[in-house]
C-alpha positions as CSV (number, residue, x, y, z in Angstrom):
1,M,160.0,86.5,43.1
2,K,163.4,86.6,41.3
3,S,166.4,85.7,43.4
4,Y,170.0,86.5,42.7
5,K,173.0,84.8,44.4
6,I,175.7,87.3,45.2
7,A,179.2,86.4,46.4
8,L,180.5,89.0,49.0
9,I,184.2,89.4,49.4
10,K,184.7,92.0,52.1
11,G,188.5,91.6,52.3
12,D,190.7,93.7,54.5
13,G,190.9,97.2,56.0
14,I,187.8,99.2,55.2
15,G,186.4,96.5,53.0
16,P,183.9,95.0,55.5
17,E,182.6,98.5,56.3
18,I,181.9,99.6,52.8
19,I,180.5,96.3,51.7
20,D,178.0,96.4,54.5
21,E,176.7,99.7,53.3
22,A,176.4,98.5,49.7
23,V,174.4,95.5,51.0
24,K,172.1,97.9,53.0
25,V,171.4,99.8,49.8
26,L,170.9,96.7,47.7
27,D,168.4,95.3,50.1
28,A,166.5,98.6,50.1
29,V,166.2,98.6,46.3
30,A,165.4,94.9,46.1
31,S,162.4,95.4,48.4
32,Y,160.9,97.8,45.9
33,S,161.9,96.0,42.7
34,G,160.4,92.6,42.9
35,F,163.6,90.5,43.6
36,H,165.8,89.6,46.5
37,F,169.4,88.6,47.1
38,N,171.0,85.6,48.6
39,Y,174.5,86.5,49.8
40,E,177.5,84.2,50.4
41,E,180.5,85.6,52.2
42,L,183.9,84.4,50.8
43,L,187.5,85.0,51.8
44,M,190.2,86.7,49.9
45,G,193.3,88.8,50.7
46,G,195.1,89.2,53.9
47,I,192.3,87.8,56.0
48,A,192.2,84.7,53.8
49,Y,195.9,84.2,54.3
50,D,195.5,84.6,58.1
51,I,192.8,82.0,58.3
52,T,193.7,79.6,55.6
53,G,197.4,80.3,54.6
54,D,196.3,81.2,51.1
55,P,195.2,84.7,49.9
56,L,192.8,83.0,47.4
57,P,191.3,79.8,48.7
58,Q,189.8,77.4,46.1
59,E,186.4,77.8,47.9
60,T,186.4,81.5,46.9
61,I,187.0,80.7,43.3
62,S,184.3,78.0,43.2
63,G,181.8,80.1,45.2
64,S,182.3,83.1,42.9
65,L,181.8,81.1,39.7
66,N,178.6,79.6,41.2
67,S,177.2,83.1,41.8
68,D,175.4,85.6,39.6
69,A,177.9,88.3,40.5
70,V,180.7,89.2,42.9
71,L,180.6,92.3,45.1
72,F,184.2,92.9,46.3
73,G,185.6,95.4,48.9
74,A,189.3,95.8,49.1
75,I,192.4,93.8,50.1
76,G,195.9,94.2,51.3
77,G,197.8,96.2,53.9
78,E,201.3,96.7,55.4
79,K,200.7,93.7,57.6
80,W,201.2,91.3,54.7
81,D,203.7,93.3,52.7
82,N,206.7,91.1,53.7
83,L,205.1,87.8,52.8
84,P,206.5,85.8,49.8
85,R,205.1,87.3,46.6
86,E,202.8,84.3,45.9
87,K,201.3,84.7,49.4
88,R,200.6,88.4,49.2
89,P,197.0,89.6,48.9
90,E,197.7,91.3,45.5
91,S,198.9,88.0,44.0
92,G,195.6,86.4,45.1
93,L,193.7,89.2,43.3
94,L,195.6,88.7,40.0
95,R,195.0,85.0,40.2
96,F,191.4,85.6,41.0
97,R,190.9,87.6,37.8
98,K,192.6,85.0,35.8
99,E,190.6,82.1,37.3
100,L,187.3,83.9,36.7
101,G,188.3,85.0,33.2
102,V,187.3,88.6,33.8
103,Y,189.0,90.2,30.8
104,A,187.3,93.6,30.7
105,N,187.7,96.3,33.3
106,L,185.0,99.0,33.2
107,R,185.9,102.2,35.0
108,P,183.4,105.0,34.8
109,A,184.5,108.6,35.7
110,V,181.5,110.8,36.5
111,V,181.7,114.3,38.0
112,Y,178.7,115.2,40.1
113,D,177.6,118.8,39.6
114,E,177.6,119.3,43.4
115,L,181.2,118.3,43.5
116,A,182.6,120.0,40.4
117,N,184.8,122.2,42.7
118,A,186.3,119.1,44.4
119,S,188.4,118.3,41.4
120,S,192.0,119.6,41.1
121,L,190.9,120.9,37.6
122,K,188.8,123.9,37.0
123,P,185.0,123.3,37.4
124,E,184.3,124.4,33.9
125,I,186.7,121.7,32.6
126,V,185.2,118.8,34.6
127,K,181.5,119.7,35.1
128,G,179.5,117.3,33.1
129,V,182.2,114.7,32.6
130,D,180.7,111.2,32.2
131,L,183.1,108.8,30.5
132,M,183.9,105.1,30.7
133,V,187.3,103.5,30.4
134,V,187.2,99.9,29.0
135,R,190.5,98.3,29.8
136,E,191.6,94.8,28.7
137,L,192.5,93.1,32.0
138,I,194.2,89.7,31.6
139,G,196.5,90.2,28.6
140,G,199.1,92.6,27.4
141,I,202.5,93.2,29.0
142,Y,201.4,92.2,32.5
143,F,200.8,88.6,31.4
144,G,202.8,88.2,28.2
145,E,205.6,85.7,27.7
146,P,208.6,85.6,27.6
147,K,209.3,87.6,30.8
148,G,212.1,87.5,33.3
149,R,215.2,89.1,34.6
150,T,218.8,88.6,35.4
151,E,221.0,90.7,37.7
152,D,221.5,93.3,34.9
153,K,218.5,92.9,32.7
154,G,214.7,92.6,32.9
155,W,212.2,92.0,30.1
156,N,208.5,91.7,29.6
157,T,206.5,91.1,26.4
158,M,203.5,93.1,25.3
159,V,201.4,90.6,23.3
160,Y,197.8,90.5,22.2
161,T,196.0,88.0,20.0
162,R,193.3,89.0,17.6
163,E,190.8,87.1,19.6
164,E,191.6,89.0,22.8
165,I,191.3,92.3,21.0
166,I,188.0,91.3,19.4
167,R,186.3,90.4,22.7
168,I,187.3,93.6,24.5
169,A,186.4,95.7,21.5
170,H,182.9,94.2,21.5
171,Q,182.5,95.1,25.2
172,A,183.4,98.7,24.4
173,F,181.1,99.0,21.5
174,K,178.1,97.4,23.3
175,I,178.6,99.8,26.2
176,A,178.8,102.7,23.8
177,M,175.5,101.7,22.3
178,T,173.9,102.4,25.7
179,R,175.6,105.7,26.1
180,N,176.5,108.4,23.5
181,K,177.7,106.0,20.8
182,R,181.3,107.1,20.6
183,V,184.4,104.9,21.1
184,C,188.0,106.3,21.2
185,S,190.5,103.5,20.9
186,I,193.8,104.2,22.6
187,D,197.0,102.7,21.3
188,K,200.6,103.4,20.2
189,A,200.3,102.2,16.7
190,N,203.0,104.6,15.4
191,V,205.6,102.7,17.4
192,L,204.3,99.3,18.5
193,D,203.5,96.3,16.2
194,V,201.1,95.0,18.8
195,S,199.2,98.3,18.6
196,Q,199.0,98.1,14.8
197,L,197.2,94.8,15.2
198,W,195.0,96.3,17.9
199,R,194.0,99.2,15.7
200,E,193.3,97.0,12.7
201,T,191.2,94.6,14.7
202,V,189.2,97.3,16.5
203,E,188.3,98.8,13.0
204,E,187.1,95.3,11.9
205,V,184.8,95.0,15.0
206,A,183.5,98.6,14.5
207,K,181.9,97.5,11.2
208,E,179.4,95.5,13.3
209,Y,178.3,98.7,15.1
210,P,177.6,101.3,12.3
211,E,175.8,103.6,14.8
212,V,179.0,104.0,16.9
213,E,181.6,106.6,15.9
214,L,185.1,105.2,16.2
215,S,188.2,107.4,16.6
216,H,191.8,106.5,17.5
217,M,194.3,108.3,19.7
218,Y,197.9,107.6,20.7
219,V,198.2,107.0,24.4
220,D,200.5,110.0,25.1
221,N,198.0,112.4,23.5
222,A,195.1,110.7,25.3
223,A,196.8,111.3,28.6
224,M,197.1,115.0,27.7
225,Q,193.5,115.3,26.3
226,L,192.0,113.6,29.4
227,I,193.2,116.6,31.4
228,R,192.7,119.3,28.7
229,D,189.2,118.4,27.6
230,P,187.8,115.2,29.3
231,K,184.3,115.9,28.1
232,Q,185.4,114.9,24.5
233,F,185.4,111.2,25.6
234,D,182.5,108.8,25.9
235,V,184.0,105.3,25.9
236,M,187.8,104.9,25.9
237,L,188.9,101.5,24.8
238,T,192.5,100.4,25.5
239,G,194.9,97.6,26.5
240,N,196.1,96.6,30.0
241,I,199.0,98.8,30.7
242,F,197.6,101.9,29.0
243,G,194.3,101.4,30.7
244,D,195.9,101.0,34.1
245,I,197.4,104.4,33.7
246,L,194.6,106.3,32.0
247,S,191.9,104.9,34.3
248,D,193.8,106.2,37.4
249,E,194.2,109.5,35.7
250,A,190.5,109.7,34.9
251,S,189.6,108.8,38.5
252,M,191.0,112.1,39.7
253,L,188.6,114.1,37.6
254,S,185.9,113.6,40.2
255,G,187.9,114.9,43.2
256,S,187.8,111.8,45.4
257,I,188.5,108.1,44.7
258,G,185.9,107.4,47.3
259,L,183.2,108.1,44.7
260,L,184.3,105.9,41.8
261,P,183.2,102.3,41.1
262,S,184.5,99.7,38.7
263,A,183.7,96.3,37.2
264,S,185.8,93.4,35.9
265,V,183.6,91.3,33.6
266,G,184.1,88.2,31.5
267,A,182.0,85.5,29.8
268,K,181.2,83.7,33.1
269,I,181.0,86.3,35.9
270,G,181.6,89.9,36.8
271,V,183.4,91.4,39.8
272,Y,182.2,94.8,41.0
273,E,184.4,96.8,43.3
274,P,185.4,100.4,44.2
275,I,188.7,101.6,42.7
276,H,190.2,102.6,46.0
277,G,192.3,100.4,48.3
278,S,191.8,98.9,51.7
279,A,192.9,102.1,53.6
280,P,194.0,100.3,56.8
281,D,194.9,103.6,58.4
282,I,191.2,104.5,58.7
283,A,189.7,101.0,59.1
284,G,187.2,100.8,61.9
285,Q,186.9,104.5,62.3
286,G,183.6,104.8,60.4
287,I,184.9,107.6,58.1
288,A,185.4,105.7,54.8
289,N,183.3,106.9,51.9
290,P,180.9,104.0,50.8
291,I,179.7,105.7,47.7
292,A,182.2,104.0,45.3
293,T,181.1,100.6,46.6
294,I,177.4,101.5,46.5
295,S,177.9,102.7,42.9
296,S,179.7,99.4,42.2
297,A,176.6,97.7,43.4
298,S,174.6,99.8,40.9
299,M,176.9,98.7,38.1
300,M,176.4,95.1,39.2
301,L,172.6,95.5,38.9
302,R,173.0,97.1,35.4
303,Y,175.7,95.0,33.8
304,A,175.4,91.6,35.5
305,L,171.7,91.3,36.4
306,G,170.0,93.5,33.8
307,E,168.1,95.4,36.5
308,N,168.5,98.8,35.0
309,D,165.6,100.4,36.9
310,A,167.0,99.4,40.2
311,A,170.4,100.7,39.2
312,D,168.8,104.0,38.2
313,K,167.2,104.2,41.6
314,I,170.6,103.8,43.4
315,D,172.2,106.4,41.1
316,A,169.4,108.9,41.8
317,A,169.6,108.3,45.5
318,I,173.4,109.0,45.5
319,K,172.9,112.2,43.6
320,R,170.2,113.3,45.9
321,A,172.3,112.7,49.0
322,L,175.1,114.7,47.5
323,S,172.8,117.5,46.3
324,E,171.4,117.9,49.8
325,G,174.9,118.4,51.2
326,Y,175.6,115.1,52.9
327,R,179.4,114.4,52.8
328,T,181.8,111.9,54.3
329,Q,185.0,113.1,55.8
330,D,187.0,113.0,52.5
331,L,184.6,115.6,51.0
332,A,183.9,117.7,54.1
333,Q,185.4,120.8,52.6
334,F,183.2,120.8,49.5
335,D,179.8,122.5,50.4
336,A,179.0,120.1,53.2
337,K,175.9,120.7,55.2
338,E,176.3,117.6,57.3
339,I,179.3,115.3,57.8
340,C,178.3,111.7,57.8
341,S,179.9,108.5,59.0
342,T,180.2,105.5,56.7
343,S,177.1,103.9,58.1
344,E,175.1,107.2,58.1
345,M,175.8,107.8,54.4
346,G,174.7,104.3,53.5
347,S,171.5,104.7,55.5
348,I,170.7,108.1,53.9
349,I,171.1,106.6,50.4
350,A,169.0,103.6,51.4
351,N,166.3,105.8,52.8
352,Y,166.1,107.9,49.7
353,I,165.4,104.7,47.7
354,E,162.6,103.8,50.1
355,K,161.1,107.2,49.7
């Protein structure tokens, strides 16, 4: 029987609750799919600082790199906000991404038919939306040099190398080949020199994928089009800062951030996590929505392990739970037939896989 080693980073706040439900579902699908998981729990975030004095212990980096994939919950909270910057949970997360070399952030935005009325946009606008934002994650203005500040001036540098653009573009085109074979590259080439290099390089990579239709769009127009007609997009390819903004905008199409997964992948390893935060205000109450984390586990199966059938089973079980009216508290007002706790929702999805 095949065996996969999975690093579990539960983190802070609701992190442990939602990871536990994802593990429940993963174990259910593994028992029907001819493989099993070996889990190793690792520390990161506020809890890691409390125990070790470091938000990212070296053991977590090593353990993650020695795994087949990382399933990550959420980190941070007000408790640690006044720590020195290098000791804050968020600093540990940025360092974690850099150490693992995860350069591509994959953010799907899918609107379930049963929840089309949960979006702040009209149902006819969002129903049927199924897009993927592919965001470069460890370059661009967040990491470029020089950077700094004085009392009266601050500066950051938006920089990309051709190699960095090539590798993220390949990710986008490969994903598009498994979807509807359309890539829209987002830049600001009418103003920024770095975006001109971005556009030219993406066009070079596109020649290796003749089946994929490539288009370009300026980021300001893309922000508007994402609200006006989101169904026009299949795969959106973009840099770090533009992707940071657009992926958050796309996340609201579904009506709840409790539904949306993400992945951060590189040449060595992938980290799979919900897009929402640690929500310390509801931690321990059993009301957090675990679907985003369960969907992240499905992405892990698909993109890290190549277990597409198992991923399909999880996706189908989520859709069935929603279609039959099961809702966690964040979705209670949208055609709910039964309000579920965090654990109950995980069990329902796991049971549908077993059936």
